[in-house]
LUMDO-891130 format. One record per residue (C-alpha): x, y, z; residue in one letter. Coordinates in pm, whole numbers, plus 50000, padded with zeros to 5 digits. Layout:
XYZA
...
//
This chain:
529065973570046M
530925992569776T
534715993869764S
534496031069852T
532956047070158I
530816072969977G
528136087370203S
528086074870562T
527556083070929V
530056075771206L
527486060171439G
523806060471532Y
521616062771845P
521156029172018R
518696033972303I
515656029872073G
513246056171934P
510976050272233N
513776041572478R
513106004572431E
516575995172551L
516246016572864K
513025999372965H
514405964672888A
517625971073083L
515805983473389E
513415954073372S
516365930273352Y
518145946573645W
514895943973846A
514585906873750S
511305912973569R
512695898273245I
515455873473170G
518645876572968E
517165862272651Q
514305886972649E
516805915372696L
518895902172408R
515785899272191D
515015936172244V
518595944772157A
518475923771843G
515295940771722R
516795975171780L
519935966271587R
517905952071299A
515655982671282D
518666005871275T
520395986570996L
517255985270781R
516576022470827S
520126032270732L
520046009570428K
516666023070317D
517926058770359A
520476052770086G
523806054670267L
526686040470067D
528416026270377S
526636015770696I
528326014871038P
527975983271247G
528785973971605N
527386007671716T
524985990871961F
525875987572328S
524095974272634F
525716001872839Y
528846018672697D
531016013672388H
534276019572579V
533315992372824L
532455970372525D
535975975672390T
537495966272725A
535475933972737V
536195925872372T
539935926572434F
539975910672779G
540555941372997A
538255928773271V
539715936273616P
540265904773820R
537905915874099R
534955914773856Y
536005882573686A
536205865874028E
532555873574107L
531645841673923G
528865857973722L
527915851373361G
529425873673089P
526515898173074L
526215901873451D
529985906173484T
529685934173227Y
526905950773429F
528895946273751A
531685966873594M
529145993173484A
526915994973791R
528655976474072G
527245949474296V
526585948474667E
530145938374749S
531965958274483L
531685993474340P
531655998973962P
534436012273745L
535026049473752E
532846069373513M
533626102373343T
532626123973047K
533336113572687W
535526142772583F
533466174872581D
530046158172560T
527396148972815N
527846112172738Y
529576092773020H
531936063472962Y
533326037273198L
537056042473252V
538986010573166P
541655998273404E
544915986073251V
547955972773433G
551225954973358P
549425921873403D
546555929973166T
546515902772903S
544945916172585F
543385891372345S
540235887272140L
538325875972448A
534765883072330E
533405880371977R
530325902371988G
531715923371702V
531775892671479L
528305882471593D
526905916271492Q
528635914171151V
526975880371090R
523635893171218E
523805922370974A
524815899570685A
521785877870754A
519635909070709L
521345916470378G
523175946870517V
526975945570491P
528415967770764V
531575986270854R
532295975771216P
533086005171445V
535416002671744L
537256026771970V
540776028271827G
543556011672029P
545456043472114V
542386063172220T
541316033372431F
544596033972622L
544626071872654L
541166069972814L
542266042273052S
543726045373399K
546256022973574P
544635994373762D
544785996474143P
547705972074164D
549875990273908A
552766010874034G
552536048874052P
554596053173735D
552706028173520F
551336042273193D
548576022473019P
550016034072686L
553026011972752S
550795982072663T
549995994872314V
551895967272132D
549965940472317S
546605957272251L
547415962771883V
548145925571861G
544625918371987A
543165942771734Y
545165924971463A
543555892271566E
540085907771533L
540875923971196L
542015890671057A
538765874171167E
536725902571019L
538535898370689A
537715861570688R
534055871170741E
534225891870421G
534175925770595V
535575951770355E
535985981970586W
536545986570959V
536306019871145Q
538716026271433L
537856058871609D
540706079871747E
539006110871892P
541666114172164A
543806131371902F
541436160871881A
543166170772206A
546786180872263D
549066150572264R
552686144072356T
555336131772116E
555146097572282A
551396095672227E
551746106171864L
554486080271821A
552156053671960A
549566063471699L
552146060671421R
553366026771539E
549846013071593A
548606020971242Y
551876011271077T
551465977471243S
547745973571165L
548125987470816G
550775961970719T
548835931670837L
548685904870567P
544985898970626E
542665927370719R
539755948870600P
540405983870474K
540976007070769I
539136039870820F
540356061671111V
538186091871196P
538896118571451G
536136141071581Y
535196167971834F
537916189871685G
540846190571447E
543256161171423F
546336183471431G
549636164871410D
547766131671409A
546476139571060L
550036141370931D
550746107271082I
547596090770953L
548006105370606S
551316086770580E
550136054870753A
549356024170538P
545606027570588I
542876035470335E
540746063670483A
540956092270731V
537976111270876G
538176148370953V
535636168671155D
534906200270953F
532216211571201V
534086213171533A
537566214271384G
539386244171241E
540776227770928V
542476248770661S
542866237570305L
546506247770322D
547086222770603S
545546195270392L
547306204470069S
550726197970222V
549836161870305L
550766142169994P
549836109770168G
546146119270137L
546296116669761R
546056078869770D
543466078170050K
539796085170102T
539206117370293L
535916113670480V
534676148970542A
532506153470850G
530236180770713L
526926173670892V
526966182471261D
526586150771469G
526166169271798R
523676197171733N
520206197071582V
520156225471332W
519536218870964R
522756218170766T
523556246570531D
523906222870238L
525246249570003D
528086257370241R
528806220670314A
528866212469945L
531206241569876A
533586228370141T
533446193569993A
534176207369646A
537336224569770T
538626191269898L
538466174469558L
541976169269433G
543496169569782L
542706132769835A
542256101969624G
538546103269699E
536276125869904V
533426110070098A
530796127070317V
529806118770673S
528526132870996T
531146150671206S
530856123871476C
528456096371578S
524776105571586L
524656090571936L
524456126372062H
521196136671892V
517586123371909P
516156099271653Y
513566117571447D
512226153071446V
509096141071264E
508026123571586A
507706157771754E
504096165871674T
503856191871953D
507136209771884L
506996247371828D
505846249071464P
508126278171377E
511206261071523V
510576225371400A
511536231571034P
514916244971147W
515846211371301L
517436178671191A
517706148571425F
519506116071343A
517116104571071K
517186138470899Q
520976141070927K
521326107770749V
519206122470468S
521436153270454E
524536131370423V
522876111970141V
522006144369960V
525596156869986L
526906123569867G
524636124369563R
525656159969486A
529336150569487L
528706120069275R
526066132769032E
526296170669050G
524186197969215R
521366194968963D
520606159869091A
519636174369431V
518516209469334S
515186205769514G
516806195069840E
519326223469819L
516586248969759A
514556236170055D
517566238170288A
518326273270161R
514746284370236R
514866270570592V
518246286170671I
516966319870553S
513706317370752A
515586309671072R
517976338771024A
515066362970969D
512786350271251A
511726378271489E
511646354971790R
515386349371773V
516216384471902R
514896402472212D
516116438372230E
515276441072600R
517676412572678V
520366428072461R
520016462372625R
520356446672970R
523546428972868L
524956461372731A
524556478973070T
526416452873281L
529186465773509R
532286447973649P
530826449274002E
527896427873882D
530206397673900T
531726403974246R
530696394874602R
532166404474941D
535396387175043D
534976350975146Y
536046356875507D
533296382775544V
530776359275386R
531856329475595K
531356348175923A
527966361375815A
526816327075701Q
527946309376017Q
526026334576224E
522946330276007A
523036292175971L
524856279176282G
526016247076116L
528206220876290P
531566208776154P
531156183875867L
527596195275789P
525516169675598T
523316176475298T
522286161874964T
522846175074614I
519186182874545G
516856157274396S
515226128174579F
513826096374416P
511086102974166Q
508446076774239T
506056063373977P
503276083674142D
505276115774104V
505986108673738R
502356099573671R
501196131773836T
503486152873619R
502396133773308A
498726138773394A
499216176273429L
501026177073096R
498196157872926R
495596180973077G
493876152873269S
494806167873608L
493956202973725D
496696225473860H
495326227374216D
495336189474251T
498826188074100Y
500076213974351T
498586194674647R
500276162574535R
503636179274481M
503416195874821R
502656162274980A
505776147774820E
507856177574932I
506596173275289E
507506136275275R
511046145175165V
511476172075429V
510206149275710R
512516121375595L
515536144375599Q
514646156875946E
514276121176071E
517626111475918L
519326141176084G
520616159775779L
521786195275852D
520826213775532V
517666201575361L
516326202575007V
512776200874877H
513516170474658G
512516185174320E
509456163074249P
508116189174007E
511206187173783R
511596164073487N
515286172673440D
517656198273589M
518036216373255V
514786208973076Q
512726221373370Y
514346255673360F
514246257072981A
510486251872991E
510166283473204H
512516305873004L
511956323672675T
514126313872380G
513816276172438F
511736248772276A
511196214372429S
510666180272273T
508466151172370E
510546122672226H
513966138672185G
515776114472413W
519566112072410V
521626086572603Q
523716100572886S
524996067273022Y
523626032073045G
519846034573066S
519946071173166R
518456093672896C
517856130972882V
515806153572656R
518016183672584P
515976214872523P
516566235372210I
517886270572270L
516936289771958F
516696326372065G
517486352772325D
516826341072681V
514916357572966S
512866347173272R
509256359373252P
508416349673612R
509846330873917P
510446293973856I
511366276474183T
510346300574457V
506926285574530E
508276250574591W
511366260974786A
509506284375020T
506886257775089Y
509636233675193A
511246260175414A
507896266175587S
507876229875706L
511146229975903T
513396250876123D
516486237675943K
518066255875648P
516626246275309V
518616250374990K
517146266674687G
518166245574387M
519086260974051L
521016250173742T
523906271873630G
524246289273293P
527136268373162V
525336235773236T
522116248373078I
524146255272763L
526076222472778A
522966201172816W
520876219372558S
521096220972182F
522326256572159V
521896282371885R
524916284371656D
524336319771528D
526136338771804Q
529086332572040P
528416308772330L
529706335472569A
526876358972472D
524266331772516T
525756322272854A
525376357872982K
521716358472880Q
521036326273071V
523076339273367A
520886369873399L
517766348073408A
519296326973689I
520426358473870R
516816369973883D
515816336574037E
518596339074300V
517346373574395T
513776361474436D
514776330774640L
516826352474874E
513986377374911A
511696348275002A
513956338875295G
516176311475151L
519626314775311G
521316287175110V
521156286274729I
522846260374511Q
523656268274149V
524846236173990D
527556236273724E
528326199273667P
529206206773304A
531916232573371L
534716208273284R
532666191773011E
532656222372785L
536406228372824L
537866228972471P
540046199272390L
542946221072274R
544786240072548A
545146272372353H
541356276872374R
541056270372749H
541646305672874E
538966321872661Q
536366295572753Y
537106295773125L
536986333573134R
533426335573002W
532246304373188A
533416318173523V
532006352273441E
528606336873361A
528456318173694F
529496348873889R
526966370173704L
524286345073808A
525306344474176T
526946377574267S
523686395074343G
523416374274664A
524026389875006R
527096380475211A
524926360375453S
523476339075172T
525556307575129Q
526056299774760V
526786263374676H
527696247774345T
528036211674233H
530306195173977L
530416158373884C
532036130773677Y
534896149373513S
538656152873539E
538926185073740F
542666191173751G
542606212073432D
539936235573565V
540666237373937M
541726273673905G
538416281573737A
536456262674002I
538206284074262D
537406315174058A
533686307074066L
533896319974425D
531126297274552A
531006293774928D
530706255774904V
531636233474610T
530536197174602S
532476174074372I
532176137574265E
534786118074459A
533426083974567A
534396063774257R
537796080674240S
538416074974613R
538896111974695M
541606116474430E
540096149974330V
540886164974669L
544576163874589R
543786188074306D
541856211474536T
544666210774791S
547356216874530A
545356246074389A
545096262274732G
541316259774730F
540206278375042G
536416275875064R
533946248675157G
534246215074980V
531796186174970G
533536155874816P
530896130074735G
531046099974968V
528206079874811Y
528116070074443D
524486074274343I
525006059773996H
525366025074147S
522566006274327P
524905995074607R
524546011074951V
527866020575115P
528416009375475E
529036034175757V
532686024775783E
533236028775409E
531886064275423I
533816071975741A
537006059575575R
536396082975280L
535786111975518L
538996105075706R
540816104875372A
539156137875283A
540316153575609L
543896148175497E
543306174875232S
540466196275371V
540176209775728P
536986200775917P
535836236975918S
535466235275539R
534466198975480L
530886190075386W
529366155475367V
527096147075074N
526376121674798P
528096124874462D
525026136874277C
521256140074295G
519186110074408L
516506111874139K
517376078673971T
517556057974290R
514716043074496N
513746052374850Y
514866019475004A
518426025374881E
518416062474956V
517126060375312E
519716034575412L
522556052075230A
521746085975382L
521326070775726R
524796056075691N
526116089275563L
524766108375863V
526076081976104E
529526082375943A
529646120375964A
528666118776332A
531376093276406Q
534086113276233V
532786145876384R
533086129976728H
536786123176673T
537386160376612L
536466169976967R
//
């Protein structure tokens, strides 16, 4: 590795181009392979990544970007933040790690939430006054040695110590006033121990990510950052330290880091609003490397290399050296657009996945080092693609734009809730504490094979329909036998809650291999939203009405909301998100209207990503929440008073958006609450939330099955914040990733617990 950073990326995908890690993990958890075989798969993936980055020509290659489940959990294990209850299970190191991530029969997993404003989920570390930080696990050093053996010197990447503590929560035994940040000196000491060992291994650079400072921070938090990097920077034995921030501007943290005794600072020029004036008044940068994040690490559009290079040129002279990188880790994009042989041929040239983004970084690095003439061909090609995309006829649909222009304020309003509640109770006749599920049921191998056969063309549509209907009938009969009050059709026809809708809307393209890790072994294929959106024909009506024909109980129509469709897609960057959200909302509104006309009296429009897209800086919250709420209400406000509109939100910190959740005006809102032990209900109560609430009582992201008493205990806790007339009983999320053996027992326990608690209300 050179003494400078040069061209680099902040991280790379780790699940494998063909999801090799996913398949190995699930085989290990099912006891089909052993630990060594799992580790062998991981080793091959790491080696392939290092070789590909070296061959691509990067000047500096990140290491330690692999994880068996989650990089925040890896950091906790590295520095000994393993809660006692997991350590006392008596398992080996790897199985203890997976117990924290997934739980075991006797113990639920750690809480899980979103990684800033992305769809990646991290495990929330627990830190208490008794947490003893030390270099407890040396996997970082092992990966450095592994890379050296391949002839690839690496820059190890870790979550920075202050961000780690800001993402942590107090352990269950800590007092109510305990702040994990109070342990920063102890944690920094453990980082110092690791840095010294890395130096002795010959590591020249280390990357400590501090993305928490792209959000608003208190003076105490900023002071902790200053103290941490003053301490680490003055260590007698350490590698050079590179501290990037991403997902927005560094703000006051940039001032602190520019003066800290470290060698490099990374700034996100894609998501952040960074002015040259703000950089020019930081004299501390003049003896540092400024690593400019100029290639978007979160979206898939080709980089405007001319514009990126112009930005880089303006930075020269403001820092001792200017290097080029992605704006954040490439964890958030697929591996390789060249693998997409069936992708829309007009759209494909507009795209860059991880492999192509590495090439863009290398081109920019060469241009800075050797001049524009050295990469004139690459610049001309990028210029041609950017122009072709801007001029493409398929990007604009005047019919969609005319419809948006004629919207009226009343298009986002429904009757008052009291009127709706009375009409819905008369229509549905539900008991107190009604039971339901969030939507999807387990997708069996047969279901997946049937969908794949239809996609390949080896199965005719009539046979496909018969098989899907058989699965729907199975799901409906099971729910009737279990005693659930509001049923769902189970969604066997859907590959993903966003991708499925994208495949039936104009303005979207889909990939075959564009997998992105969401958490652990869970991967999604975000669709690509490239143009104006409309719904040519009904999407879900056939399946929902078939399910309703099989039962006398209410059946929910299941839709995905406009904000979530945007959040979990790669969205066009050539118009405001608010405009795109309204287009998607109108398409969903049309589907709501058709479901209602077909006799569905309950319709769920899921918005699990509402909190996810909340800007990290508070001064941007109001504008975002205004258009996000408006989009949801535009999608749902065409429904009659007697139609019960549900929504679902999951795995986020909801306190900041509780007012917006209330403003959605859904009749019933289901929220993740099992892992957090109903903590979220305090937010709903404090906000004066006055409509139906379904706090999840069953964590579907863990294989463990909760007992009846555990669920009943959670329901009794929920009743302290929500009256029985408004409390619903449901799992945290859809059941797609679980198996039927788990689901049947868990739902049976859920229904029994609801019956027990309902009985005490009489």
